[in-house]
VMD Tcl script that draws the C-alpha trace (Angstrom):
set ca {
  {-2.51 -40.81 -30.25}
  {-1.42 -37.27 -31.20}
  {-0.56 -36.56 -27.55}
  {1.57 -39.71 -27.39}
  {3.49 -38.68 -30.52}
  {4.03 -35.16 -29.11}
  {5.19 -36.56 -25.75}
  {7.65 -38.91 -27.46}
  {8.98 -36.03 -29.59}
  {9.52 -33.87 -26.51}
  {11.26 -36.71 -24.68}
  {13.49 -37.25 -27.70}
  {14.57 -33.58 -27.63}
  {15.26 -33.78 -23.89}
  {17.23 -37.00 -24.24}
  {19.52 -35.50 -26.90}
  {20.75 -32.81 -24.47}
  {23.47 -30.27 -25.22}
  {25.40 -32.66 -27.45}
  {22.73 -32.19 -30.10}
  {23.16 -28.41 -30.10}
  {23.95 -26.60 -33.30}
  {26.89 -24.68 -31.81}
  {30.40 -25.15 -33.02}
  {32.91 -26.15 -30.38}
  {35.05 -23.47 -28.79}
  {38.19 -22.64 -30.74}
  {41.38 -24.39 -29.72}
  {43.57 -22.33 -27.36}
  {46.29 -22.30 -30.03}
  {43.92 -20.70 -32.53}
  {44.65 -16.95 -32.68}
  {41.43 -16.11 -34.52}
  {38.63 -14.45 -32.54}
  {35.19 -15.60 -33.60}
  {32.81 -12.69 -34.18}
  {29.40 -13.69 -35.46}
  {27.60 -10.43 -34.97}
  {29.72 -7.54 -33.77}
  {28.55 -4.71 -31.52}
  {24.99 -3.46 -31.74}
  {24.46 0.25 -31.18}
  {20.68 0.34 -31.48}
  {17.81 -2.10 -30.95}
  {17.05 -4.20 -34.03}
  {14.35 -3.18 -36.46}
  {10.95 -3.91 -34.91}
  {9.98 -5.71 -38.12}
  {12.82 -8.22 -37.78}
  {11.69 -11.84 -37.66}
  {14.86 -13.34 -36.15}
  {15.28 -14.39 -32.52}
  {18.81 -14.93 -31.21}
  {21.20 -14.48 -28.31}
  {24.80 -13.35 -28.79}
  {27.18 -14.06 -25.91}
  {30.81 -12.96 -25.70}
  {32.99 -14.47 -22.98}
  {36.49 -13.08 -22.96}
  {37.63 -13.24 -26.60}
  {35.12 -15.91 -27.66}
  {31.77 -15.05 -29.23}
  {28.74 -17.28 -29.75}
  {25.42 -16.81 -31.53}
  {22.56 -19.03 -30.40}
  {19.28 -19.32 -32.25}
  {16.13 -21.32 -31.65}
  {16.05 -24.81 -33.14}
  {12.29 -25.24 -33.32}
  {11.69 -27.23 -30.14}
  {8.29 -26.83 -28.49}
  {10.10 -26.24 -25.19}
  {11.93 -23.12 -26.36}
  {10.91 -19.66 -25.21}
  {11.72 -16.08 -26.06}
  {9.60 -13.97 -23.75}
  {10.36 -10.25 -23.67}
  {7.62 -9.50 -21.14}
  {7.86 -12.18 -18.45}
  {6.32 -10.20 -15.58}
  {8.30 -7.18 -16.78}
  {11.49 -9.24 -17.18}
  {13.10 -11.10 -20.04}
  {13.41 -14.87 -20.45}
  {15.07 -16.74 -23.32}
  {15.67 -20.48 -23.42}
  {16.79 -22.14 -26.66}
  {17.65 -25.81 -27.02}
  {20.83 -24.69 -28.79}
  {22.32 -24.18 -25.32}
  {21.31 -20.84 -23.79}
  {19.19 -19.75 -20.86}
  {18.93 -16.04 -20.13}
  {16.73 -14.65 -17.37}
  {16.69 -10.93 -16.55}
  {14.54 -9.90 -13.57}
  {11.69 -7.47 -13.96}
  {11.43 -4.48 -11.60}
  {8.64 -5.99 -9.47}
  {9.38 -9.70 -9.53}
  {9.57 -10.12 -5.75}
  {6.23 -8.38 -5.17}
  {4.64 -10.44 -7.98}
  {5.85 -13.71 -6.44}
  {8.24 -14.61 -9.28}
  {10.91 -16.92 -7.85}
  {13.36 -16.83 -10.78}
  {16.93 -15.57 -10.33}
  {18.68 -13.49 -12.98}
  {21.18 -15.60 -14.88}
  {22.97 -16.37 -18.13}
  {23.89 -20.01 -18.70}
  {25.63 -21.15 -21.88}
  {26.21 -24.85 -22.61}
  {28.47 -25.66 -25.55}
  {28.44 -28.79 -27.71}
  {31.52 -30.13 -25.92}
  {29.73 -29.87 -22.56}
  {31.53 -26.72 -21.36}
  {29.21 -24.63 -19.21}
  {29.71 -20.89 -18.72}
  {27.48 -19.59 -15.93}
  {26.65 -16.10 -14.68}
  {24.44 -16.93 -11.69}
  {25.77 -15.82 -8.32}
  {23.16 -17.71 -6.30}
  {23.73 -21.09 -7.96}
  {27.50 -20.79 -7.93}
  {27.59 -19.76 -4.24}
  {25.64 -22.95 -3.46}
  {28.54 -24.82 -5.11}
  {31.16 -22.96 -3.04}
  {32.12 -20.20 -5.49}
  {32.84 -16.82 -3.89}
  {30.12 -14.15 -4.25}
  {30.65 -11.84 -7.22}
  {32.62 -14.25 -9.41}
  {29.55 -15.39 -11.36}
  {26.85 -12.78 -11.86}
  {24.96 -10.48 -14.18}
  {26.76 -7.16 -13.71}
  {24.43 -4.84 -15.64}
  {21.53 -5.17 -18.05}
  {18.82 -3.23 -19.84}
  {15.58 -4.31 -21.46}
  {13.75 -2.38 -24.19}
  {10.80 -3.83 -26.08}
  {12.14 -7.04 -27.70}
  {15.82 -6.31 -27.06}
  {18.00 -6.95 -24.00}
  {21.70 -6.30 -23.50}
  {24.11 -6.53 -20.61}
  {27.43 -7.47 -19.12}
  {28.19 -10.47 -16.93}
  {30.98 -12.23 -15.10}
  {31.01 -15.91 -16.10}
  {32.48 -18.95 -14.38}
  {33.50 -22.07 -16.28}
  {31.65 -24.71 -14.25}
  {34.46 -27.23 -14.77}
  {36.78 -25.00 -12.72}
  {34.72 -24.81 -9.51}
  {36.58 -27.69 -7.84}
  {39.96 -25.99 -8.26}
  {41.03 -22.46 -9.04}
  {37.83 -20.82 -10.30}
  {38.06 -19.39 -13.81}
  {36.03 -16.16 -13.91}
  {35.78 -14.20 -17.19}
  {33.88 -11.04 -18.09}
  {31.58 -10.93 -21.07}
  {28.51 -9.42 -22.68}
  {25.18 -10.61 -24.01}
  {22.49 -9.41 -26.37}
  {19.10 -11.03 -26.93}
  {16.35 -10.34 -29.46}
  {12.89 -11.92 -29.46}
  {11.04 -11.89 -32.76}
  {7.54 -10.40 -32.42}
  {5.84 -13.66 -33.41}
  {8.08 -16.12 -31.52}
  {6.07 -19.06 -30.16}
  {2.75 -17.84 -31.50}
}
mol new
graphics top color blue
foreach p $ca { graphics top sphere $p radius 0.5 }
foreach p [lrange $ca 0 end-1] q [lrange $ca 1 end] { graphics top cylinder $p $q radius 0.2 }
display resetview
């Protein structure tokens, strides 16, 4: 019975999709205000910090995503030497480890942000090329991983623009995994 209840709860979370995310919608184009939830970070967070989050800046828009408590969420700062964050609030961040190919890990580095309104910003050259987007318009440009902290820069594509003139925008990301996340 407990397994049935858990399975139904998981299916309920999956069925809600991005529309149930806790993110605010993107600001209206006429809104001059730049949203800044966190600001620049010059050093890794305190190792005693208990918060997990991902900050993403795309152009002049900034977003903070935090876990929502789903059993399907992950914040893994040592995924075969790489970094993997997936929160039901609308973010997936995968940064390859130095030996992924030799370890048989098939994941591709990517940052994918899905907003409440359904807008998808994607930095994943491989997936976007499969959809006809020119190489280099959607990719992780640079990144670094240290303990529980990862930062980097990326070039994002608004998925809604791939059928016309592709909208490509530069941005940054920062992720922090709390030491006890998922334990």
